[in-house]
N, CA, C and O atoms as a GROMACS GRO file, in nm:
protein
  432
    1UNK      N    1  11.192  20.262 -16.640
    1UNK     CA    2  11.255  20.204 -16.538
    1UNK      C    3  11.356  20.338 -16.478
    1UNK      O    4  11.430  20.401 -16.553
    2UNK      N    5  11.344  20.364 -16.350
    2UNK     CA    6  11.416  20.424 -16.291
    2UNK      C    7  11.558  20.401 -16.294
    2UNK      O    8  11.593  20.290 -16.254
    3UNK      N    9  11.650  20.484 -16.334
    3UNK     CA   10  11.809  20.450 -16.300
    3UNK      C   11  11.857  20.504 -16.164
    3UNK      O   12  11.854  20.622 -16.129
    4UNK      N   13  11.896  20.414 -16.102
    4UNK     CA   14  11.996  20.450 -15.979
    4UNK      C   15  12.115  20.553 -16.021
    4UNK      O   16  12.214  20.514 -16.083
    5UNK      N   17  12.096  20.697 -15.979
    5UNK     CA   18  12.206  20.759 -15.991
    5UNK      C   19  12.281  20.814 -15.879
    5UNK      O   20  12.346  20.918 -15.882
    6UNK      N   21  12.266  20.720 -15.760
    6UNK     CA   22  12.362  20.752 -15.625
    6UNK      C   23  12.508  20.768 -15.661
    6UNK      O   24  12.570  20.676 -15.715
    7UNK      N   25  12.569  20.900 -15.628
    7UNK     CA   26  12.701  20.893 -15.642
    7UNK      C   27  12.802  20.803 -15.603
    7UNK      O   28  12.900  20.767 -15.668
    8UNK      N   29  12.756  20.761 -15.453
    8UNK     CA   30  12.845  20.694 -15.406
    8UNK      C   31  12.838  20.532 -15.474
    8UNK      O   32  12.940  20.463 -15.470
    9UNK      N   33  12.717  20.479 -15.533
    9UNK     CA   34  12.730  20.364 -15.597
    9UNK      C   35  12.825  20.383 -15.724
    9UNK      O   36  12.908  20.295 -15.747
   10UNK      N   37  12.815  20.492 -15.804
   10UNK     CA   38  12.916  20.508 -15.940
   10UNK      C   39  13.055  20.518 -15.864
   10UNK      O   40  13.152  20.456 -15.908
   11UNK      N   41  13.066  20.596 -15.746
   11UNK     CA   42  13.212  20.619 -15.708
   11UNK      C   43  13.266  20.460 -15.667
   11UNK      O   44  13.386  20.435 -15.679
   12UNK      N   45  13.184  20.368 -15.623
   12UNK     CA   46  13.255  20.240 -15.603
   12UNK      C   47  13.258  20.163 -15.718
   12UNK      O   48  13.348  20.079 -15.726
   13UNK      N   49  13.175  20.174 -15.810
   13UNK     CA   50  13.212  20.100 -15.915
   13UNK      C   51  13.319  20.166 -16.003
   13UNK      O   52  13.398  20.087 -16.055
   14UNK      N   53  13.332  20.275 -16.025
   14UNK     CA   54  13.469  20.351 -16.078
   14UNK      C   55  13.569  20.308 -15.947
   14UNK      O   56  13.680  20.291 -15.999
   15UNK      N   57  13.575  20.293 -15.856
   15UNK     CA   58  13.666  20.246 -15.803
   15UNK      C   59  13.750  20.114 -15.818
   15UNK      O   60  13.872  20.100 -15.817
   16UNK      N   61  13.630  20.002 -15.836
   16UNK     CA   62  13.662  19.859 -15.875
   16UNK      C   63  13.707  19.889 -16.006
   16UNK      O   64  13.787  19.799 -16.032
   17UNK      N   65  13.700  19.964 -16.099
   17UNK     CA   66  13.776  19.968 -16.235
   17UNK      C   67  13.902  20.028 -16.203
   17UNK      O   68  14.001  19.978 -16.257
   18UNK      N   69  13.918  20.128 -16.123
   18UNK     CA   70  14.063  20.192 -16.119
   18UNK      C   71  14.160  20.099 -16.043
   18UNK      O   72  14.280  20.124 -16.051
   19UNK      N   73  14.117  19.992 -15.969
   19UNK     CA   74  14.178  19.902 -15.912
   19UNK      C   75  14.188  19.743 -15.994
   19UNK      O   76  14.232  19.635 -15.956
   20UNK      N   77  14.130  19.785 -16.110
   20UNK     CA   78  14.138  19.677 -16.217
   20UNK      C   79  14.059  19.538 -16.154
   20UNK      O   80  14.098  19.423 -16.172
   21UNK      N   81  13.942  19.578 -16.077
   21UNK     CA   82  13.881  19.423 -16.024
   21UNK      C   83  13.722  19.432 -16.120
   21UNK      O   84  13.679  19.530 -16.182
   22UNK      N   85  13.671  19.319 -16.109
   22UNK     CA   86  13.554  19.292 -16.172
   22UNK      C   87  13.451  19.330 -16.071
   22UNK      O   88  13.470  19.312 -15.951
   23UNK      N   89  13.353  19.377 -16.113
   23UNK     CA   90  13.222  19.372 -16.008
   23UNK      C   91  13.086  19.300 -16.062
   23UNK      O   92  13.061  19.284 -16.181
   24UNK      N   93  13.008  19.263 -15.965
   24UNK     CA   94  12.885  19.230 -16.014
   24UNK      C   95  12.774  19.313 -15.995
   24UNK      O   96  12.738  19.319 -15.878
   25UNK      N   97  12.703  19.385 -16.083
   25UNK     CA   98  12.583  19.462 -16.051
   25UNK      C   99  12.450  19.411 -16.052
   25UNK      O  100  12.407  19.387 -16.165
   26UNK      N  101  12.372  19.387 -15.954
   26UNK     CA  102  12.247  19.341 -15.915
   26UNK      C  103  12.139  19.443 -15.951
   26UNK      O  104  12.135  19.535 -15.870
   27UNK      N  105  12.039  19.453 -16.062
   27UNK     CA  106  11.971  19.559 -16.081
   27UNK      C  107  11.821  19.464 -16.073
   27UNK      O  108  11.799  19.351 -16.115
   28UNK      N  109  11.722  19.572 -15.992
   28UNK     CA  110  11.581  19.537 -16.018
   28UNK      C  111  11.515  19.595 -16.131
   28UNK      O  112  11.488  19.712 -16.157
   29UNK      N  113  11.488  19.457 -16.213
   29UNK     CA  114  11.423  19.498 -16.344
   29UNK      C  115  11.258  19.489 -16.354
   29UNK      O  116  11.192  19.525 -16.452
   30UNK      N  117  11.208  19.432 -16.230
   30UNK     CA  118  11.064  19.424 -16.243
   30UNK      C  119  11.025  19.361 -16.101
   30UNK      O  120  11.079  19.261 -16.053
   31UNK      N  121  10.909  19.446 -16.032
   31UNK     CA  122  10.844  19.378 -15.941
   31UNK      C  123  10.729  19.361 -15.962
   31UNK      O  124  10.672  19.412 -16.059
   32UNK      N  125  10.671  19.284 -15.873
   32UNK     CA  126  10.507  19.229 -15.851
   32UNK      C  127  10.496  19.263 -15.685
   32UNK      O  128  10.592  19.241 -15.612
   33UNK      N  129  10.386  19.311 -15.640
   33UNK     CA  130  10.364  19.296 -15.487
   33UNK      C  131  10.437  19.411 -15.435
   33UNK      O  132  10.489  19.504 -15.497
   34UNK      N  133  10.428  19.382 -15.276
   34UNK     CA  134  10.479  19.481 -15.222
   34UNK      C  135  10.654  19.446 -15.180
   34UNK      O  136  10.696  19.355 -15.108
   35UNK      N  137  10.707  19.518 -15.231
   35UNK     CA  138  10.888  19.480 -15.217
   35UNK      C  139  10.942  19.617 -15.145
   35UNK      O  140  10.879  19.723 -15.142
   36UNK      N  141  11.077  19.592 -15.086
   36UNK     CA  142  11.136  19.714 -15.031
   36UNK      C  143  11.219  19.790 -15.128
   36UNK      O  144  11.252  19.904 -15.094
   37UNK      N  145  11.262  19.741 -15.258
   37UNK     CA  146  11.287  19.834 -15.334
   37UNK      C  147  11.214  19.820 -15.474
   37UNK      O  148  11.168  19.710 -15.507
   38UNK      N  149  11.202  19.932 -15.557
   38UNK     CA  150  11.162  19.913 -15.686
   38UNK      C  151  11.253  19.897 -15.812
   38UNK      O  152  11.374  19.878 -15.797
   39UNK      N  153  11.196  19.904 -15.939
   39UNK     CA  154  11.272  19.868 -16.056
   39UNK      C  155  11.372  19.994 -16.046
   39UNK      O  156  11.340  20.101 -15.994
   40UNK      N  157  11.497  19.965 -16.103
   40UNK     CA  158  11.596  20.052 -16.116
   40UNK      C  159  11.717  20.057 -15.966
   40UNK      O  160  11.825  20.113 -15.988
   41UNK      N  161  11.696  20.007 -15.844
   41UNK     CA  162  11.769  19.993 -15.761
   41UNK      C  163  11.869  19.916 -15.763
   41UNK      O  164  11.837  19.797 -15.768
   42UNK      N  165  11.995  19.941 -15.760
   42UNK     CA  166  12.108  19.852 -15.776
   42UNK      C  167  12.177  19.837 -15.641
   42UNK      O  168  12.163  19.906 -15.541
   43UNK      N  169  12.255  19.730 -15.663
   43UNK     CA  170  12.377  19.663 -15.560
   43UNK      C  171  12.480  19.645 -15.622
   43UNK      O  172  12.469  19.600 -15.737
   44UNK      N  173  12.604  19.672 -15.572
   44UNK     CA  174  12.747  19.638 -15.637
   44UNK      C  175  12.801  19.537 -15.562
   44UNK      O  176  12.810  19.564 -15.442
   45UNK      N  177  12.840  19.429 -15.596
   45UNK     CA  178  12.917  19.329 -15.520
   45UNK      C  179  13.024  19.304 -15.583
   45UNK      O  180  13.032  19.282 -15.704
   46UNK      N  181  13.152  19.308 -15.467
   46UNK     CA  182  13.275  19.292 -15.503
   46UNK      C  183  13.302  19.122 -15.492
   46UNK      O  184  13.227  19.040 -15.439
   47UNK      N  185  13.443  19.094 -15.566
   47UNK     CA  186  13.457  18.953 -15.545
   47UNK      C  187  13.514  18.907 -15.425
   47UNK      O  188  13.535  18.790 -15.395
   48UNK      N  189  13.536  18.997 -15.364
   48UNK     CA  190  13.576  18.959 -15.215
   48UNK      C  191  13.442  18.961 -15.104
   48UNK      O  192  13.452  18.948 -14.982
   49UNK      N  193  13.334  18.978 -15.171
   49UNK     CA  194  13.235  18.960 -15.086
   49UNK      C  195  13.147  19.098 -15.039
   49UNK      O  196  13.026  19.103 -15.013
   50UNK      N  197  13.246  19.209 -15.036
   50UNK     CA  198  13.198  19.326 -15.004
   50UNK      C  199  13.068  19.408 -15.079
   50UNK      O  200  13.042  19.364 -15.191
   51UNK      N  201  13.001  19.495 -15.042
   51UNK     CA  202  12.915  19.546 -15.158
   51UNK      C  203  12.878  19.673 -15.094
   51UNK      O  204  12.916  19.708 -14.982
   52UNK      N  205  12.790  19.748 -15.181
   52UNK     CA  206  12.743  19.872 -15.192
   52UNK      C  207  12.620  19.890 -15.248
   52UNK      O  208  12.587  19.821 -15.344
   53UNK      N  209  12.554  19.965 -15.207
   53UNK     CA  210  12.408  19.992 -15.266
   53UNK      C  211  12.332  19.903 -15.188
   53UNK      O  212  12.379  19.848 -15.088
   54UNK      N  213  12.169  19.877 -15.244
   54UNK     CA  214  12.112  19.782 -15.180
   54UNK      C  215  11.990  19.738 -15.267
   54UNK      O  216  11.951  19.828 -15.341
   55UNK      N  217  11.929  19.635 -15.275
   55UNK     CA  218  11.827  19.580 -15.343
   55UNK      C  219  11.709  19.541 -15.237
   55UNK      O  220  11.612  19.476 -15.276
   56UNK      N  221  11.722  19.588 -15.088
   56UNK     CA  222  11.611  19.572 -15.018
   56UNK      C  223  11.667  19.504 -14.878
   56UNK      O  224  11.605  19.508 -14.772
   57UNK      N  225  11.757  19.458 -14.892
   57UNK     CA  226  11.816  19.396 -14.744
   57UNK      C  227  11.778  19.253 -14.727
   57UNK      O  228  11.710  19.195 -14.812
   58UNK      N  229  11.828  19.182 -14.596
   58UNK     CA  230  11.778  19.070 -14.545
   58UNK      C  231  11.808  18.925 -14.656
   58UNK      O  232  11.910  18.901 -14.720
   59UNK      N  233  11.685  18.847 -14.652
   59UNK     CA  234  11.692  18.734 -14.714
   59UNK      C  235  11.730  18.743 -14.853
   59UNK      O  236  11.814  18.672 -14.908
   60UNK      N  237  11.660  18.837 -14.904
   60UNK     CA  238  11.678  18.868 -15.058
   60UNK      C  239  11.794  18.932 -15.098
   60UNK      O  240  11.839  18.906 -15.209
   61UNK      N  241  11.851  19.014 -15.025
   61UNK     CA  242  12.014  19.023 -15.042
   61UNK      C  243  12.104  18.912 -15.069
   61UNK      O  244  12.193  18.891 -15.152
   62UNK      N  245  12.044  18.840 -14.957
   62UNK     CA  246  12.157  18.718 -14.928
   62UNK      C  247  12.172  18.611 -15.058
   62UNK      O  248  12.277  18.560 -15.095
   63UNK      N  249  12.046  18.592 -15.114
   63UNK     CA  250  12.036  18.511 -15.235
   63UNK      C  251  12.093  18.611 -15.348
   63UNK      O  252  12.174  18.572 -15.432
   64UNK      N  253  12.055  18.711 -15.344
   64UNK     CA  254  12.153  18.801 -15.463
   64UNK      C  255  12.271  18.804 -15.449
   64UNK      O  256  12.336  18.811 -15.553
   65UNK      N  257  12.329  18.801 -15.346
   65UNK     CA  258  12.484  18.780 -15.309
   65UNK      C  259  12.532  18.664 -15.314
   65UNK      O  260  12.653  18.656 -15.334
   66UNK      N  261  12.467  18.561 -15.300
   66UNK     CA  262  12.506  18.444 -15.365
   66UNK      C  263  12.509  18.376 -15.493
   66UNK      O  264  12.579  18.281 -15.528
   67UNK      N  265  12.409  18.448 -15.566
   67UNK     CA  266  12.418  18.423 -15.720
   67UNK      C  267  12.565  18.511 -15.792
   67UNK      O  268  12.653  18.464 -15.864
   68UNK      N  269  12.552  18.617 -15.753
   68UNK     CA  270  12.665  18.694 -15.776
   68UNK      C  271  12.788  18.652 -15.766
   68UNK      O  272  12.874  18.699 -15.840
   69UNK      N  273  12.822  18.543 -15.661
   69UNK     CA  274  12.954  18.472 -15.684
   69UNK      C  275  12.961  18.382 -15.784
   69UNK      O  276  13.066  18.344 -15.837
   70UNK      N  277  12.830  18.341 -15.817
   70UNK     CA  278  12.824  18.229 -15.920
   70UNK      C  279  12.860  18.313 -16.059
   70UNK      O  280  12.934  18.259 -16.141
   71UNK      N  281  12.812  18.436 -16.081
   71UNK     CA  282  12.848  18.531 -16.171
   71UNK      C  283  12.973  18.551 -16.198
   71UNK      O  284  13.014  18.538 -16.313
   72UNK      N  285  13.051  18.583 -16.100
   72UNK     CA  286  13.185  18.595 -16.119
   72UNK      C  287  13.273  18.484 -16.176
   72UNK      O  288  13.377  18.505 -16.238
   73UNK      N  289  13.216  18.348 -16.146
   73UNK     CA  290  13.277  18.246 -16.194
   73UNK      C  291  13.249  18.228 -16.343
   73UNK      O  292  13.336  18.218 -16.429
   74UNK      N  293  13.111  18.225 -16.366
   74UNK     CA  294  13.051  18.200 -16.476
   74UNK      C  295  13.086  18.308 -16.594
   74UNK      O  296  13.105  18.280 -16.712
   75UNK      N  297  13.089  18.448 -16.530
   75UNK     CA  298  13.104  18.547 -16.625
   75UNK      C  299  12.976  18.576 -16.721
   75UNK      O  300  12.985  18.636 -16.829
   76UNK      N  301  12.844  18.521 -16.660
   76UNK     CA  302  12.744  18.537 -16.774
   76UNK      C  303  12.647  18.630 -16.713
   76UNK      O  304  12.638  18.650 -16.592
   77UNK      N  305  12.574  18.689 -16.808
   77UNK     CA  306  12.446  18.796 -16.724
   77UNK      C  307  12.354  18.687 -16.678
   77UNK      O  308  12.347  18.585 -16.748
   78UNK      N  309  12.291  18.695 -16.584
   78UNK     CA  310  12.159  18.578 -16.551
   78UNK      C  311  12.036  18.646 -16.462
   78UNK      O  312  12.058  18.751 -16.401
   79UNK      N  313  11.938  18.596 -16.458
   79UNK     CA  314  11.823  18.657 -16.351
   79UNK      C  315  11.809  18.569 -16.252
   79UNK      O  316  11.853  18.455 -16.243
   80UNK      N  317  11.739  18.637 -16.174
   80UNK     CA  318  11.728  18.567 -16.025
   80UNK      C  319  11.582  18.644 -15.982
   80UNK      O  320  11.569  18.767 -15.976
   81UNK      N  321  11.470  18.539 -15.951
   81UNK     CA  322  11.358  18.581 -15.911
   81UNK      C  323  11.363  18.591 -15.752
   81UNK      O  324  11.381  18.482 -15.698
   82UNK      N  325  11.351  18.697 -15.669
   82UNK     CA  326  11.352  18.682 -15.538
   82UNK      C  327  11.224  18.690 -15.476
   82UNK      O  328  11.166  18.799 -15.471
   83UNK      N  329  11.163  18.566 -15.418
   83UNK     CA  330  11.040  18.541 -15.367
   83UNK      C  331  11.039  18.602 -15.194
   83UNK      O  332  11.103  18.552 -15.101
   84UNK      N  333  10.952  18.716 -15.188
   84UNK     CA  334  10.943  18.736 -15.065
   84UNK      C  335  10.764  18.723 -14.993
   84UNK      O  336  10.703  18.794 -14.912
   85UNK      N  337  10.736  18.629 -15.051
   85UNK     CA  338  10.595  18.602 -15.003
   85UNK      C  339  10.589  18.468 -14.907
   85UNK      O  340  10.504  18.436 -14.824
   86UNK      N  341  10.695  18.409 -14.944
   86UNK     CA  342  10.688  18.290 -14.850
   86UNK      C  343  10.739  18.340 -14.684
   86UNK      O  344  10.820  18.431 -14.674
   87UNK      N  345  10.694  18.284 -14.584
   87UNK     CA  346  10.739  18.317 -14.452
   87UNK      C  347  10.857  18.243 -14.378
   87UNK      O  348  10.859  18.120 -14.372
   88UNK      N  349  10.931  18.304 -14.336
   88UNK     CA  350  11.040  18.219 -14.279
   88UNK      C  351  11.019  18.204 -14.138
   88UNK      O  352  10.957  18.279 -14.062
   89UNK      N  353  11.092  18.074 -14.109
   89UNK     CA  354  11.052  18.044 -13.984
   89UNK      C  355  11.066  18.132 -13.857
   89UNK      O  356  11.179  18.156 -13.816
   90UNK      N  357  10.954  18.183 -13.790
   90UNK     CA  358  10.927  18.245 -13.679
   90UNK      C  359  10.977  18.390 -13.731
   90UNK      O  360  11.050  18.447 -13.650
   91UNK      N  361  10.955  18.443 -13.823
   91UNK     CA  362  10.970  18.579 -13.832
   91UNK      C  363  10.864  18.606 -14.000
   91UNK      O  364  10.828  18.542 -14.099
   92UNK      N  365  10.850  18.742 -13.938
   92UNK     CA  366  10.714  18.782 -13.998
   92UNK      C  367  10.765  18.872 -14.120
   92UNK      O  368  10.824  18.975 -14.087
   93UNK      N  369  10.751  18.849 -14.248
   93UNK     CA  370  10.807  18.949 -14.332
   93UNK      C  371  10.716  19.058 -14.350
   93UNK      O  372  10.594  19.044 -14.353
   94UNK      N  373  10.780  19.174 -14.365
   94UNK     CA  374  10.730  19.296 -14.422
   94UNK      C  375  10.645  19.322 -14.537
   94UNK      O  376  10.535  19.376 -14.554
   95UNK      N  377  10.755  19.253 -14.625
   95UNK     CA  378  10.689  19.251 -14.796
   95UNK      C  379  10.625  19.141 -14.800
   95UNK      O  380  10.618  19.050 -14.717
   96UNK      N  381  10.566  19.156 -14.931
   96UNK     CA  382  10.482  19.012 -14.990
   96UNK      C  383  10.476  18.983 -15.126
   96UNK      O  384  10.387  18.919 -15.181
   97UNK      N  385  10.608  19.047 -15.197
   97UNK     CA  386  10.586  19.029 -15.331
   97UNK      C  387  10.704  18.947 -15.425
   97UNK      O  388  10.732  18.835 -15.381
   98UNK      N  389  10.770  18.986 -15.537
   98UNK     CA  390  10.860  18.930 -15.617
   98UNK      C  391  10.949  19.029 -15.674
   98UNK      O  392  10.905  19.127 -15.734
   99UNK      N  393  11.066  19.008 -15.659
   99UNK     CA  394  11.161  19.086 -15.729
   99UNK      C  395  11.216  19.011 -15.843
   99UNK      O  396  11.236  18.890 -15.830
  100UNK      N  397  11.249  19.083 -15.976
  100UNK     CA  398  11.327  19.008 -16.053
  100UNK      C  399  11.447  19.083 -16.093
  100UNK      O  400  11.446  19.191 -16.151
  101UNK      N  401  11.550  19.016 -16.059
  101UNK     CA  402  11.673  19.096 -16.082
  101UNK      C  403  11.772  19.055 -16.152
  101UNK      O  404  11.805  18.936 -16.144
  102UNK      N  405  11.839  19.143 -16.237
  102UNK     CA  406  11.948  19.081 -16.329
  102UNK      C  407  12.112  19.092 -16.284
  102UNK      O  408  12.165  19.202 -16.268
  103UNK      N  409  12.154  19.020 -16.274
  103UNK     CA  410  12.312  19.009 -16.240
  103UNK      C  411  12.372  19.000 -16.366
  103UNK      O  412  12.350  18.920 -16.458
  104UNK      N  413  12.472  19.122 -16.356
  104UNK     CA  414  12.591  19.115 -16.482
  104UNK      C  415  12.720  19.160 -16.440
  104UNK      O  416  12.740  19.256 -16.364
  105UNK      N  417  12.807  19.086 -16.493
  105UNK     CA  418  12.969  19.111 -16.434
  105UNK      C  419  13.023  19.227 -16.493
  105UNK      O  420  13.031  19.216 -16.615
  106UNK      N  421  13.057  19.319 -16.452
  106UNK     CA  422  13.138  19.450 -16.528
  106UNK      C  423  13.279  19.425 -16.494
  106UNK      O  424  13.322  19.421 -16.379
  107UNK      N  425  13.369  19.403 -16.633
  107UNK     CA  426  13.504  19.394 -16.594
  107UNK      C  427  13.554  19.506 -16.654
  107UNK      O  428  13.510  19.548 -16.761
  108UNK      N  429  13.668  19.571 -16.576
  108UNK     CA  430  13.718  19.686 -16.629
  108UNK      C  431  13.801  19.681 -16.737
  108UNK      O  432  13.846  19.785 -16.786
   0.00000   0.00000   0.00000
């Protein structure tokens, strides 16, 4: 698996810790088919709902964001499969794969 070493992502995570804030990190751990990002892509979600990084945008990122809000409350690492194969009403999808994503809460 390729690890995301984006300095902006690391700076954002360090900023959360410096400000004594928890964050949820979403990491793509496995993909099947055509997906916008591959294994190792990360997204950092803050409790206020803001985020940095990307796991591909659109509906998939929305699902991850919603699950991240649950992870803040439960505090437990969880996994989510984002299926990009089903058509959305009236919108053609570029991708046609599935992403398995790990969401973990990191506390300072």
